[in-house]
N, CA, C and O of each residue as an XYZ file, in Angstrom:
932
protein
N     277.984    -79.581     58.485
C     278.282    -78.770     59.671
C     278.807    -79.661     60.789
O     278.316    -80.770     60.997
N     279.793    -79.172     61.495
C     280.357    -79.873     62.634
C     280.097    -79.048     63.886
O     280.413    -77.859     63.923
N     279.524    -79.668     64.908
C     279.411    -79.038     66.211
C     280.729    -79.272     66.939
O     281.155    -80.413     67.112
N     281.365    -78.200     67.360
C     282.686    -78.265     67.980
C     282.566    -77.808     69.430
O     282.354    -76.626     69.705
N     282.702    -78.745     70.338
C     282.602    -78.478     71.766
C     283.985    -78.098     72.279
O     284.919    -78.898     72.219
N     284.110    -76.872     72.783
C     285.424    -76.238     72.885
C     285.526    -75.320     74.078
O     284.533    -74.752     74.534
N     286.746    -75.181     74.579
C     287.109    -74.132     75.533
C     288.537    -73.723     75.177
O     289.325    -74.575     74.766
N     288.898    -72.437     75.323
C     290.192    -71.967     74.822
C     291.370    -72.403     75.708
O     291.845    -71.648     76.557
N     291.814    -73.620     75.486
C     292.978    -74.199     76.149
C     293.837    -74.845     75.062
O     293.379    -74.981     73.928
N     295.066    -75.244     75.380
C     295.876    -75.929     74.356
C     295.189    -77.139     73.751
O     295.318    -77.381     72.551
N     294.459    -77.907     74.555
C     293.780    -79.074     73.995
C     292.656    -78.661     73.046
O     292.419    -79.320     72.034
N     291.977    -77.585     73.371
C     290.964    -77.091     72.449
C     291.567    -76.534     71.178
O     291.004    -76.707     70.097
N     292.714    -75.862     71.291
C     293.359    -75.281     70.110
C     293.745    -76.339     69.081
O     293.707    -76.068     67.880
N     294.112    -77.524     69.522
C     294.534    -78.570     68.582
C     293.492    -78.752     67.484
O     293.800    -78.648     66.297
N     292.259    -79.025     67.894
C     291.197    -79.306     66.923
C     290.762    -78.028     66.214
O     290.418    -78.062     65.033
N     290.776    -76.909     66.921
C     290.438    -75.641     66.274
C     291.377    -75.363     65.108
O     290.939    -74.903     64.053
N     292.661    -75.637     65.290
C     293.621    -75.420     64.206
C     293.260    -76.266     62.997
O     293.238    -75.761     61.875
N     292.980    -77.537     63.208
C     292.649    -78.401     62.071
C     291.365    -77.940     61.378
O     291.298    -77.912     60.149
N     290.365    -77.585     62.149
C     289.118    -77.117     61.533
C     289.357    -75.874     60.688
O     288.807    -75.745     59.594
N     290.173    -74.965     61.193
C     290.468    -73.747     60.430
C     291.318    -74.064     59.197
O     291.093    -73.493     58.130
N     292.274    -74.951     59.333
C     293.110    -75.320     58.185
C     292.275    -76.012     57.106
O     292.511    -75.806     55.915
N     291.313    -76.819     57.510
C     290.458    -77.507     56.542
C     289.450    -76.566     55.895
O     289.020    -76.791     54.764
N     289.078    -75.519     56.608
C     288.079    -74.602     56.079
C     286.678    -75.177     56.053
O     285.846    -74.734     55.262
N     286.397    -76.163     56.908
C     285.070    -76.768     56.944
C     284.138    -75.920     57.805
O     284.578    -75.150     58.659
N     282.853    -76.082     57.559
C     281.869    -75.344     58.349
C     281.735    -75.978     59.728
O     281.543    -77.188     59.852
N     281.839    -75.148     60.763
C     281.648    -75.677     62.105
C     280.984    -74.622     62.976
O     281.033    -73.424     62.700
N     280.367    -75.116     64.033
C     279.726    -74.250     65.023
C     280.399    -74.503     66.366
O     280.370    -75.621     66.880
N     281.003    -73.465     66.933
C     281.679    -73.619     68.216
C     280.660    -73.560     69.344
O     279.874    -72.616     69.433
N     280.677    -74.570     70.202
C     279.801    -74.632     71.359
C     280.670    -74.594     72.606
O     281.373    -75.564     72.889
N     280.642    -73.500     73.359
C     281.523    -73.396     74.528
C     281.194    -74.453     75.580
O     280.030    -74.737     75.861
N     282.244    -75.023     76.147
C     282.123    -75.957     77.269
C     282.890    -75.319     78.427
O     284.112    -75.441     78.512
N     282.181    -74.652     79.298
C     282.823    -73.918     80.389
C     283.287    -74.920     81.445
O     282.501    -75.378     82.274
N     284.561    -75.246     81.397
C     285.082    -76.288     82.280
C     285.159    -75.816     83.730
O     285.206    -76.645     84.639
N     285.174    -74.509     83.965
C     285.175    -73.999     85.330
C     283.819    -74.089     85.995
O     283.718    -74.123     87.221
N     282.775    -74.128     85.181
C     281.414    -74.227     85.708
C     280.865    -75.653     85.667
O     279.772    -75.915     86.171
N     281.629    -76.584     85.060
C     281.211    -77.977     85.069
C     280.388    -78.416     83.873
O     279.714    -79.444     83.938
N     280.425    -77.660     82.777
C     279.667    -78.063     81.587
C     280.069    -79.452     81.092
O     279.265    -80.157     80.482
N     281.318    -79.841     81.359
C     281.815    -81.136     80.871
C     281.181    -82.324     81.585
O     281.371    -83.466     81.167
N     280.427    -82.070     82.661
C     279.777    -83.153     83.391
C     278.272    -83.215     83.126
O     277.567    -84.028     83.724
N     277.789    -82.370     82.245
C     276.367    -82.391     81.929
C     276.036    -83.648     81.119
O     276.840    -84.072     80.288
N     274.871    -84.244     81.349
C     274.530    -85.506     80.676
C     274.630    -85.456     79.161
O     275.111    -86.411     78.551
N     274.189    -84.371     78.538
C     274.239    -84.290     77.080
C     275.678    -84.314     76.571
O     275.969    -84.917     75.538
N     276.577    -83.653     77.305
C     277.970    -83.667     76.873
C     278.612    -85.023     77.115
O     279.424    -85.471     76.306
N     278.265    -85.684     78.211
C     278.835    -87.001     78.498
C     278.442    -88.039     77.454
O     279.150    -89.025     77.251
N     277.325    -87.816     76.801
C     276.949    -88.720     75.711
C     277.935    -88.617     74.548
O     278.161    -89.593     73.832
N     278.519    -87.439     74.362
C     279.501    -87.236     73.296
C     280.905    -87.581     73.765
O     281.693    -88.163     73.019
N     281.210    -87.222     74.994
C     282.567    -87.355     75.519
C     282.508    -88.051     76.877
O     282.456    -87.379     77.908
N     282.514    -89.378     76.896
C     282.352    -90.103     78.166
C     283.490    -89.884     79.146
O     283.351    -90.202     80.327
N     284.618    -89.343     78.682
C     285.726    -89.026     79.581
C     285.587    -87.630     80.179
O     286.514    -87.135     80.821
N     284.443    -87.000     79.973
C     284.136    -85.646     80.477
C     285.263    -84.645     80.260
O     285.631    -83.883     81.153
N     285.803    -84.674     79.033
C     286.833    -83.710     78.655
C     286.496    -83.147     77.278
O     285.999    -83.855     76.402
N     286.777    -81.870     77.109
C     286.699    -81.306     75.775
C     288.136    -81.310     75.213
O     289.099    -81.344     75.980
N     288.280    -81.275     73.871
C     287.261    -81.055     72.850
C     286.518    -82.340     72.476
O     286.960    -83.456     72.748
N     285.392    -82.124     71.852
C     284.631    -83.199     71.219
C     283.944    -82.588     70.009
O     283.772    -81.372     69.922
N     283.556    -83.446     69.081
C     282.800    -82.955     67.932
C     281.582    -83.836     67.707
O     281.530    -84.987     68.139
N     280.621    -83.271     67.029
C     279.479    -84.019     66.507
C     279.415    -83.693     65.028
O     279.075    -82.575     64.642
N     279.742    -84.674     64.202
C     279.788    -84.469     62.754
C     278.391    -84.698     62.185
O     277.897    -85.825     62.163
N     277.768    -83.635     61.732
C     276.440    -83.716     61.145
C     276.488    -83.878     59.627
O     275.465    -84.117     58.985
N     277.681    -83.745     59.065
C     277.841    -83.843     57.614
C     278.071    -85.294     57.200
O     279.082    -85.625     56.581
N     277.124    -86.144     57.549
C     277.209    -87.572     57.254
C     275.820    -88.073     56.887
O     274.814    -87.430     57.187
N     275.779    -89.220     56.241
C     274.494    -89.858     55.997
C     274.052    -90.568     57.272
O     274.850    -91.226     57.939
N     272.779    -90.427     57.599
C     272.286    -91.057     58.804
C     272.520    -90.206     60.033
O     272.573    -88.979     59.951
N     272.662    -90.865     61.181
C     272.793    -90.165     62.449
C     274.132    -89.442     62.545
O     275.139    -89.948     62.049
N     274.163    -88.271     63.173
C     275.434    -87.558     63.379
C     276.435    -88.434     64.142
O     276.053    -89.273     64.957
N     277.716    -88.220     63.858
C     278.786    -89.038     64.432
C     279.509    -88.242     65.523
O     280.097    -87.200     65.235
N     279.470    -88.726     66.783
C     280.251    -88.069     67.829
C     281.671    -88.625     67.853
O     281.884    -89.813     67.612
N     282.639    -87.760     68.146
C     284.030    -88.185     68.297
C     284.616    -87.437     69.485
O     284.505    -86.214     69.577
N     285.243    -88.180     70.394
C     285.909    -87.530     71.522
C     287.372    -87.940     71.534
O     287.769    -88.895     70.868
N     288.176    -87.196     72.309
C     289.630    -87.301     72.401
C     290.281    -86.628     71.178
O     289.971    -86.956     70.032
N     291.178    -85.691     71.452
C     291.727    -84.838     70.397
C     292.422    -85.631     69.297
O     292.245    -85.327     68.117
N     293.215    -86.649     69.663
C     293.897    -87.434     68.640
C     292.926    -88.146     67.725
O     293.116    -88.169     66.508
N     291.883    -88.731     68.303
C     290.876    -89.432     67.501
C     290.122    -88.459     66.600
O     289.850    -88.761     65.438
N     289.785    -87.285     67.146
C     289.078    -86.284     66.335
C     289.925    -85.877     65.137
O     289.426    -85.790     64.015
N     291.192    -85.631     65.378
C     292.050    -85.143     64.298
C     292.282    -86.214     63.244
O     292.295    -85.913     62.051
N     292.464    -87.445     63.662
C     292.640    -88.510     62.683
C     291.334    -88.737     61.909
O     291.365    -88.966     60.699
N     290.211    -88.677     62.585
C     288.913    -88.832     61.927
C     288.716    -87.775     60.846
O     288.332    -88.097     59.721
N     288.977    -86.520     61.182
C     288.773    -85.443     60.207
C     289.778    -85.503     59.068
O     289.432    -85.228     57.919
N     291.026    -85.861     59.378
C     292.031    -85.982     58.324
C     291.688    -87.125     57.376
O     291.826    -86.995     56.160
N     291.240    -88.242     57.937
C     290.829    -89.381     57.100
C     289.621    -89.010     56.242
O     289.561    -89.340     55.057
N     288.678    -88.331     56.848
C     287.442    -87.997     56.124
C     287.720    -87.066     54.955
O     287.147    -87.224     53.877
N     288.596    -86.100     55.168
C     288.859    -85.096     54.135
C     290.030    -85.465     53.229
O     290.186    -84.884     52.155
N     290.850    -86.418     53.648
C     292.029    -86.779     52.872
C     293.105    -85.706     52.885
O     293.882    -85.591     51.937
N     293.154    -84.922     53.952
C     294.117    -83.818     54.037
C     294.896    -83.871     55.347
O     294.399    -84.336     56.372
N     296.127    -83.382     55.281
C     297.005    -83.243     56.445
C     297.365    -84.574     57.096
O     297.710    -84.620     58.276
N     297.285    -85.648     56.328
C     297.748    -86.963     56.784
C     298.306    -87.676     55.555
O     297.711    -87.599     54.481
N     299.433    -88.364     55.692
C     300.011    -89.051     54.522
C     299.058    -90.078     53.926
O     298.235    -90.665     54.627
N     299.184    -90.281     52.634
C     298.331    -91.240     51.948
C     298.885    -92.655     51.996
O     298.123    -93.617     51.900
N     300.193    -92.799     52.141
C     300.788    -94.136     52.114
C     300.738    -94.775     53.500
O     300.721    -94.062     54.503
N     300.714    -96.106     53.573
C     300.580    -96.802     54.866
C     301.671    -96.455     55.871
O     301.374    -96.266     57.050
N     302.914    -96.366     55.440
C     303.987    -96.056     56.383
C     303.875    -94.629     56.899
O     304.162    -94.351     58.064
N     303.456    -93.733     56.017
C     303.257    -92.356     56.454
C     302.134    -92.247     57.471
O     302.233    -91.488     58.435
N     301.070    -93.002     57.259
C     299.957    -92.992     58.201
C     300.385    -93.597     59.532
O     299.966    -93.153     60.601
N     301.227    -94.619     59.442
C     301.760    -95.220     60.661
C     302.529    -94.180     61.467
O     302.371    -94.095     62.685
N     303.355    -93.396     60.796
C     304.101    -92.351     61.495
C     303.177    -91.286     62.073
O     303.408    -90.785     63.173
N     302.147    -90.948     61.337
C     301.194    -89.960     61.853
C     300.561    -90.456     63.146
O     300.435    -89.701     64.110
N     300.163    -91.722     63.166
C     299.556    -92.281     64.372
C     300.553    -92.330     65.520
O     300.197    -92.066     66.668
N     301.800    -92.667     65.212
C     302.818    -92.685     66.265
C     302.911    -91.338     66.963
O     302.978    -91.278     68.191
N     302.916    -90.256     66.189
C     303.081    -88.931     66.782
C     301.802    -88.433     67.443
O     301.865    -87.672     68.409
N     300.643    -88.849     66.941
C     299.402    -88.537     67.639
C     299.385    -89.217     69.006
O     299.029    -88.607     70.015
N     299.781    -90.506     69.021
C     299.808    -91.233     70.291
C     300.885    -90.665     71.216
O     300.690    -90.601     72.430
N     302.012    -90.258     70.651
C     303.068    -89.672     71.469
C     302.569    -88.396     72.150
O     302.818    -88.174     73.335
N     301.879    -87.582     71.399
C     301.407    -86.326     71.970
C     300.381    -86.575     73.074
O     300.469    -85.981     74.149
N     299.414    -87.447     72.813
C     298.349    -87.650     73.790
C     298.794    -88.502     74.973
O     298.173    -88.460     76.034
N     299.873    -89.280     74.798
C     300.353    -90.111     75.888
C     301.566    -89.577     76.608
O     301.874    -90.035     77.709
N     302.270    -88.615     76.018
C     303.499    -88.102     76.596
C     303.472    -86.576     76.732
O     303.309    -86.046     77.830
N     303.633    -85.883     75.606
C     303.764    -84.432     75.683
C     302.567    -83.775     76.363
O     302.736    -82.950     77.262
N     301.368    -84.135     75.940
C     300.171    -83.488     76.481
C     300.001    -83.683     77.978
O     299.863    -82.702     78.709
N     300.009    -84.938     78.458
C     299.855    -85.140     79.906
C     300.970    -84.514     80.732
O     300.711    -83.955     81.798
N     302.210    -84.602     80.251
C     303.305    -84.015     81.017
C     303.176    -82.497     81.079
O     303.367    -81.895     82.135
N     302.853    -81.885     79.947
C     302.684    -80.430     79.919
C     301.478    -80.004     80.754
O     301.525    -78.991     81.451
N     300.403    -80.779     80.680
C     299.215    -80.439     81.448
C     299.464    -80.498     82.950
O     299.008    -79.630     83.695
N     300.188    -81.523     83.392
C     300.501    -81.608     84.817
C     301.463    -80.493     85.239
O     301.329    -79.927     86.324
N     302.434    -80.184     84.371
C     303.322    -79.064     84.675
C     302.517    -77.781     84.805
O     302.748    -76.997     85.725
N     301.584    -77.561     83.904
C     300.744    -76.364     83.964
C     299.982    -76.304     85.285
O     299.827    -75.235     85.875
N     299.511    -77.457     85.740
C     298.790    -77.475     87.011
C     299.691    -77.008     88.155
O     299.288    -76.173     88.964
N     300.912    -77.548     88.222
C     301.794    -77.192     89.326
C     302.308    -75.758     89.210
O     302.574    -75.110     90.222
N     302.448    -75.260     87.978
C     302.880    -73.877     87.797
C     301.762    -72.897     88.146
O     302.002    -71.873     88.786
N     300.543    -73.217     87.721
C     299.457    -72.237     87.793
C     298.462    -72.435     88.935
O     297.803    -71.478     89.342
N     298.340    -73.655     89.461
C     297.237    -73.915     90.381
C     297.625    -74.569     91.702
O     296.895    -74.431     92.683
N     298.750    -75.274     91.757
C     299.094    -76.002     92.979
C     299.462    -75.047     94.106
O     299.933    -73.938     93.849
N     299.253    -75.463     95.347
C     299.668    -74.618     96.480
C     301.177    -74.383     96.467
O     301.936    -75.182     95.918
N     301.589    -73.303     97.064
C     303.012    -72.991     97.177
C     303.740    -74.127     97.891
O     303.225    -74.721     98.838
N     304.946    -74.411     97.416
C     305.763    -75.426     98.074
C     305.649    -76.813     97.474
O     306.313    -77.739     97.941
N     304.820    -76.982     96.447
C     304.684    -78.290     95.801
C     305.830    -78.477     94.805
O     305.604    -78.592     93.600
N     307.041    -78.506     95.312
C     308.214    -78.495     94.443
C     308.449    -79.826     93.744
O     308.891    -79.843     92.595
N     308.164    -80.942     94.412
C     308.446    -82.238     93.786
C     307.658    -82.400     92.498
O     308.221    -82.757     91.463
N     306.352    -82.138     92.555
C     305.518    -82.289     91.365
C     305.952    -81.359     90.256
O     306.021    -81.761     89.094
N     306.243    -80.126     90.601
C     306.657    -79.152     89.581
C     307.977    -79.575     88.938
O     308.117    -79.513     87.716
N     308.927    -79.996     89.732
C     310.219    -80.406     89.183
C     310.095    -81.678     88.350
O     310.738    -81.811     87.309
N     309.272    -82.603     88.810
C     309.059    -83.852     88.067
C     308.514    -83.573     86.673
O     309.047    -84.082     85.687
N     307.463    -82.775     86.582
C     306.835    -82.543     85.283
C     307.619    -81.560     84.426
O     307.558    -81.630     83.199
N     308.350    -80.648     85.048
C     309.230    -79.772     84.272
C     310.301    -80.591     83.567
O     310.647    -80.311     82.419
N     310.831    -81.610     84.257
C     311.836    -82.471     83.637
C     311.244    -83.273     82.486
O     311.882    -83.428     81.445
N     310.035    -83.782     82.664
C     309.394    -84.545     81.594
C     309.051    -83.654     80.402
O     309.192    -84.066     79.251
N     308.603    -82.439     80.684
C     308.313    -81.506     79.597
C     309.588    -81.185     78.822
O     309.572    -81.114     77.593
N     310.683    -80.992     79.537
C     311.975    -80.750     78.907
C     312.380    -81.943     78.042
O     312.883    -81.779     76.931
N     312.153    -83.133     78.566
C     312.473    -84.336     77.787
C     311.675    -84.371     76.482
O     312.207    -84.715     75.426
N     310.399    -84.012     76.570
C     309.561    -84.022     75.363
C     310.034    -82.983     74.344
O     309.997    -83.234     73.139
N     310.478    -81.821     74.823
C     311.061    -80.848     73.896
C     312.288    -81.444     73.208
O     312.521    -81.200     72.024
N     313.064    -82.219     73.949
C     314.222    -82.880     73.358
C     313.839    -83.893     72.308
O     314.524    -84.025     71.294
N     312.746    -84.618     72.533
C     312.256    -85.578     71.533
C     311.899    -84.846     70.241
O     312.267    -85.285     69.151
N     311.187    -83.737     70.364
C     310.832    -82.952     69.178
C     312.070    -82.375     68.498
O     312.164    -82.377     67.270
N     313.011    -81.886     69.287
C     314.231    -81.312     68.719
C     314.960    -82.341     67.857
O     315.410    -82.027     66.755
N     315.071    -83.548     68.354
C     315.740    -84.597     67.590
C     314.944    -84.957     66.329
O     315.516    -85.163     65.259
N     313.632    -85.028     66.473
C     312.786    -85.394     65.331
C     312.861    -84.346     64.217
O     312.793    -84.693     63.037
N     312.997    -83.093     64.577
C     312.975    -82.014     63.587
C     314.318    -81.800     62.900
O     314.443    -80.903     62.066
N     315.307    -82.590     63.228
C     316.586    -82.476     62.527
C     316.394    -82.799     61.043
O     315.966    -83.901     60.702
N     316.704    -81.857     60.171
C     316.561    -82.064     58.735
C     315.136    -81.976     58.228
O     314.876    -82.284     57.065
N     314.203    -81.559     59.084
C     312.794    -81.469     58.686
C     312.232    -80.120     59.117
O     312.613    -79.585     60.158
N     311.328    -79.576     58.316
C     310.605    -78.384     58.741
C     309.429    -78.745     59.637
O     309.025    -77.962     60.497
N     308.878    -79.952     59.422
C     307.701    -80.394     60.171
C     307.907    -81.836     60.614
O     308.807    -82.517     60.122
N     307.087    -82.295     61.526
C     307.307    -83.588     62.175
C     307.305    -84.735     61.181
O     308.120    -85.649     61.305
N     306.419    -84.718     60.203
C     306.359    -85.777     59.193
C     307.012    -85.356     57.885
O     306.886    -86.058     56.882
N     307.690    -84.252     57.876
C     308.262    -83.711     56.639
C     307.381    -82.621     56.083
O     307.822    -81.482     55.933
N     306.130    -82.955     55.771
C     305.126    -81.973     55.365
C     304.253    -81.617     56.567
O     304.092    -82.415     57.490
N     303.705    -80.431     56.540
C     302.805    -79.972     57.602
C     301.619    -80.909     57.701
O     301.011    -81.256     56.688
N     301.282    -81.323     58.923
C     300.250    -82.346     59.092
C     299.585    -82.226     60.457
O     299.898    -81.338     61.250
N     298.657    -83.148     60.706
C     297.999    -83.194     62.012
C     298.994    -83.468     63.132
O     298.727    -83.122     64.283
N     300.123    -84.075     62.826
C     301.142    -84.297     63.858
C     301.657    -82.968     64.396
O     301.864    -82.829     65.602
N     301.861    -82.005     63.530
C     302.288    -80.671     63.972
C     301.177    -79.957     64.722
O     301.414    -79.329     65.754
N     299.974    -80.055     64.202
C     298.862    -79.332     64.806
C     298.567    -79.801     66.223
O     298.192    -79.004     67.083
N     298.738    -81.093     66.462
C     298.412    -81.605     67.790
C     299.508    -81.310     68.804
O     299.225    -81.152     69.992
N     300.752    -81.234     68.350
C     301.870    -80.976     69.254
C     302.099    -79.497     69.528
O     302.576    -79.125     70.601
N     301.764    -78.665     68.570
C     302.149    -77.251     68.638
C     301.565    -76.483     69.824
O     302.302    -75.715     70.442
N     300.275    -76.643     70.184
C     299.732    -75.793     71.247
C     300.469    -75.889     72.576
O     300.596    -74.892     73.287
N     300.956    -77.082     72.919
C     301.654    -77.223     74.193
C     303.093    -76.734     74.104
O     303.762    -76.608     75.129
N     303.578    -76.457     72.905
C     304.871    -75.786     72.750
C     304.675    -74.278     72.701
O     305.547    -73.524     73.133
N     303.553    -73.840     72.185
C     303.262    -72.407     72.148
C     303.398    -71.785     73.534
O     303.903    -70.670     73.668
N     302.951    -72.500     74.563
C     302.929    -71.929     75.913
C     304.138    -72.359     76.740
O     304.083    -72.342     77.970
N     305.220    -72.741     76.083
C     306.404    -73.222     76.810
C     306.937    -72.183     77.792
O     307.258    -72.519     78.931
N     307.031    -70.942     77.370
C     307.631    -69.924     78.239
C     306.800    -69.664     79.494
O     307.382    -69.563     80.574
N     305.475    -69.551     79.413
C     304.699    -69.430     80.655
C     304.855    -70.634     81.588
O     304.647    -70.515     82.795
N     305.220    -71.783     81.033
C     305.446    -72.963     81.859
C     306.852    -72.980     82.459
O     307.202    -73.898     83.201
N     307.646    -71.977     82.140
C     308.980    -71.874     82.705
C     310.074    -72.511     81.878
O     311.209    -72.622     82.340
N     309.755    -72.935     80.656
C     310.740    -73.598     79.802
C     311.463    -72.574     78.928
O     310.978    -71.465     78.706
N     312.620    -72.973     78.446
C     313.430    -72.140     77.557
C     313.690    -72.906     76.267
O     313.781    -74.133     76.261
N     313.807    -72.156     75.175
C     314.135    -72.773     73.888
C     315.634    -72.703     73.587
O     316.052    -73.041     72.479
N     316.433    -72.278     74.536
C     317.865    -72.114     74.277
C     318.513    -73.393     73.769
O     319.382    -73.345     72.898
N     318.100    -74.537     74.305
C     318.675    -75.823     73.895
C     317.900    -76.472     72.756
O     318.240    -77.573     72.324
N     316.853    -75.794     72.262
C     315.970    -76.399     71.265
C     315.732    -75.446     70.088
O     314.595    -75.026     69.871
N     316.753    -75.102     69.340
C     316.576    -74.130     68.257
C     315.652    -74.631     67.153
O     314.919    -73.837     66.563
N     315.671    -75.917     66.865
C     314.782    -76.429     65.812
C     313.321    -76.361     66.250
O     312.439    -76.053     65.448
N     313.072    -76.650     67.521
C     311.703    -76.537     68.036
C     311.247    -75.081     68.000
O     310.103    -74.791     67.653
N     312.142    -74.174     68.359
C     311.788    -72.751     68.337
C     311.429    -72.293     66.927
O     310.457    -71.561     66.737
N     312.215    -72.723     65.938
C     311.940    -72.331     64.550
C     310.629    -72.935     64.073
O     309.847    -72.271     63.393
N     310.386    -74.198     64.428
C     309.132    -74.889     64.075
C     307.938    -74.182     64.711
O     306.919    -73.961     64.057
N     308.069    -73.831     65.984
C     307.000    -73.114     66.691
C     306.664    -71.823     65.966
O     305.491    -71.532     65.733
N     307.672    -71.049     65.608
C     307.440    -69.766     64.948
C     306.899    -69.937     63.539
O     306.078    -69.139     63.086
N     307.349    -70.965     62.847
C     306.886    -71.235     61.487
C     305.375    -71.491     61.487
O     304.651    -70.970     60.639
N     304.921    -72.279     62.425
C     303.504    -72.611     62.497
C     302.696    -71.418     62.998
O     301.568    -71.198     62.557
N     303.267    -70.661     63.907
C     302.563    -69.509     64.474
C     302.201    -68.467     63.428
O     301.265    -67.692     63.629
N     302.919    -68.435     62.325
C     302.663    -67.460     61.265
C     301.487    -67.851     60.362
O     301.019    -67.034     59.569
N     301.015    -69.076     60.476
C     299.933    -69.533     59.597
C     298.626    -68.835     59.977
O     298.260    -68.829     61.152
N     297.912    -68.247     59.009
C     296.661    -67.539     59.328
C     295.628    -68.420     60.022
O     294.940    -67.964     60.934
N     295.512    -69.680     59.598
C     294.529    -70.567     60.222
C     294.867    -70.821     61.676
O     293.972    -70.916     62.516
N     296.146    -70.932     61.982
C     296.581    -71.147     63.360
C     296.276    -69.916     64.207
O     295.790    -70.036     65.332
N     296.557    -68.756     63.676
C     296.274    -67.524     64.407
C     294.778    -67.386     64.693
O     294.377    -66.982     65.785
N     293.973    -67.724     63.710
C     292.523    -67.632     63.895
C     292.046    -68.628     64.947
O     291.172    -68.317     65.755
N     292.626    -69.828     64.932
C     292.225    -70.859     65.897
C     292.563    -70.450     67.324
O     291.756    -70.643     68.234
N     293.745    -69.888     67.524
C     294.153    -69.496     68.875
C     293.297    -68.337     69.391
O     293.129    -68.180     70.600
N     292.765    -67.537     68.490
C     291.892    -66.436     68.889
C     290.465    -66.895     69.173
O     289.683    -66.146     69.757
N     290.116    -68.116     68.767
C     288.746    -68.592     68.924
C     288.361    -68.607     70.411
O     289.051    -69.202     71.239
N     287.281    -67.958     70.719
C     286.785    -67.946     72.090
C     287.685    -67.227     73.071
O     287.659    -67.528     74.264
N     288.478    -66.286     72.596
C     289.416    -65.617     73.506
C     288.693    -64.862     74.619
O     289.268    -64.591     75.673
N     287.424    -64.526     74.372
C     286.663    -63.820     75.406
C     286.387    -64.704     76.618
O     286.006    -64.213     77.681
N     286.583    -66.013     76.451
C     286.340    -66.932     77.557
C     287.601    -67.241     78.368
O     287.533    -67.953     79.370
N     288.740    -66.715     77.943
C     289.988    -67.050     78.633
C     289.966    -66.563     80.074
O     289.377    -65.532     80.397
N     290.620    -67.332     80.920
C     290.680    -66.982     82.336
C     291.466    -65.693     82.542
O     292.565    -65.540     82.008
N     290.909    -64.774     83.308
C     291.560    -63.500     83.596
C     292.034    -63.416     85.038
O     292.755    -62.486     85.401
N     291.633    -64.382     85.868
C     291.988    -64.342     87.281
C     292.117    -65.774     87.782
O     291.642    -66.702     87.126
N     292.750    -65.967     88.929
C     292.828    -67.322     89.495
C     291.437    -67.904     89.708
O     290.485    -67.156     89.931
N     291.304    -69.228     89.644
C     289.979    -69.824     89.833
C     289.463    -69.620     91.256
O     290.235    -69.604     92.215
N     288.162    -69.466     91.375
C     287.535    -69.391     92.680
C     287.566    -70.772     93.334
O     287.909    -71.764     92.690
N     287.209    -70.827     94.602
C     287.169    -72.130     95.280
C     286.150    -73.057     94.621
O     286.383    -74.260     94.507
N     285.026    -72.497     94.192
C     284.014    -73.314     93.520
C     284.561    -73.871     92.201
O     284.333    -75.034     91.868
N     285.280    -73.032     91.459
C     285.866    -73.488     90.203
C     286.950    -74.537     90.453
O     287.052    -75.515     89.712
N     287.758    -74.335     91.495
C     288.795    -75.316     91.821
C     288.180    -76.672     92.118
O     288.718    -77.703     91.716
N     287.053    -76.673     92.823
C     286.393    -77.941     93.138
C     285.927    -78.645     91.874
O     286.022    -79.867     91.760
N     285.419    -77.858     90.917
C     284.974    -78.439     89.648
C     286.169    -78.950     88.841
O     286.132    -80.048     88.287
N     287.223    -78.142     88.783
C     288.367    -78.480     87.937
C     289.213    -79.612     88.506
O     289.715    -80.449     87.756
N     289.374    -79.641     89.823
C     290.370    -80.536     90.413
C     289.826    -81.493     91.463
O     290.578    -82.308     91.998
N     288.538    -81.413     91.768
C     288.014    -82.240     92.855
C     287.070    -83.338     92.415
O     286.222    -83.781     93.191
N     287.208    -83.776     91.188
C     286.253    -84.736     90.659
C     286.690    -86.188     90.909
O     287.881    -86.494     90.969
N     285.706    -87.059     91.051
C     285.924    -88.494     91.220
C     284.977    -89.240     90.276
O     284.276    -88.624     89.473
N     284.964    -90.560     90.382
C     284.045    -91.342     89.542
C     282.596    -90.919     89.747
O     281.790    -90.965     88.818
N     282.275    -90.513     90.949
C     280.913    -90.095     91.234
C     280.496    -88.880     90.414
O     279.309    -88.672     90.161
N     281.471    -88.082     90.002
C     281.165    -86.894     89.205
C     280.567    -87.263     87.868
O     279.773    -86.509     87.305
N     280.944    -88.421     87.358
C     280.442    -88.885     86.070
C     279.169    -89.706     86.277
O     278.163    -89.471     85.608
N     279.212    -90.663     87.199
C     278.067    -91.548     87.369
C     276.854    -90.826     87.912
O     275.720    -91.229     87.653
N     277.083    -89.746     88.676
C     275.962    -89.005     89.243
C     275.186    -88.255     88.174
O     274.041    -87.866     88.404
N     275.787    -88.045     87.013
C     275.131    -87.274     85.960
C     274.554    -88.136     84.855
O     274.275    -87.639     83.764
N     274.374    -89.404     85.117
C     273.745    -90.272     84.124
C     272.244    -89.992     84.082
O     271.616    -89.646     85.082
N     271.699    -90.159     82.868
C     270.244    -89.995     82.741
C     269.524    -91.130     83.447
O     268.293    -91.172     83.453
C-alpha cells in the first residue's frame, strides 16, 4: 500500500496518473493547501519542502519509505515496478532529462503563469507577460520534441505523465495550440487513456469553486522560512 498525499492540482495529477497506470494499491490522503496542511509537522517529515505530492511507500521490507518531489516520486515508482521507463541506460538518461526539464522549466513557468492569471492583483502585466512567454517557449520545446514521435520518449512513459497536466490546462492559462499541432494531438491522445481520466477525477470534490479568501491567500502566498521552522517538533 502507498499513502499518497495529494490535492487536485496539475502537480498532484502527475503522480495520480502514474499510480492509476500502474494499478498499484494506494490510499489518497488529502493535503488541503488552502488550510495549511502542507505545514503540519507530520507532513514536513515526509516533504521538507512543504509541497505536495508526496508518498509513503509501505510496500517495502522494514520502515516505510517517504518520497517527495513529483519527479523523484515518479522515477522511484517506475524503477520499483520496472514500468513506464526505458530499460536501457541511454533511454533512462533521456527519461531523467525530461523529468528534470519538466520540474525545472515547464512546471515552474506554468505555475507562475497560473498565479498571475488566477491570483495576482489586476495590472500585474509584467509578470503575466514574462511567464506567458516562457510557457509558450516550453510548448515549442515539446512541439519540436514530438516531431516523428507519438510520445516524448517514443513509447508512453513517465516523461509524458509528468508533462501532460500542465498542458491539459493550457487554454485556461490563455495559451493556444494553433502553433503546436503535435502538442495538441499528444494532449488529446493521453487524455483518452482511462487511467488518466480517473486520475484527473481524483479528489474533484476538493477543487476550488471560488477565489481564495484572504486567510487562504496568506497560507498559499504569504509563507517564509519561518512557516517551516515554526512547525518543527
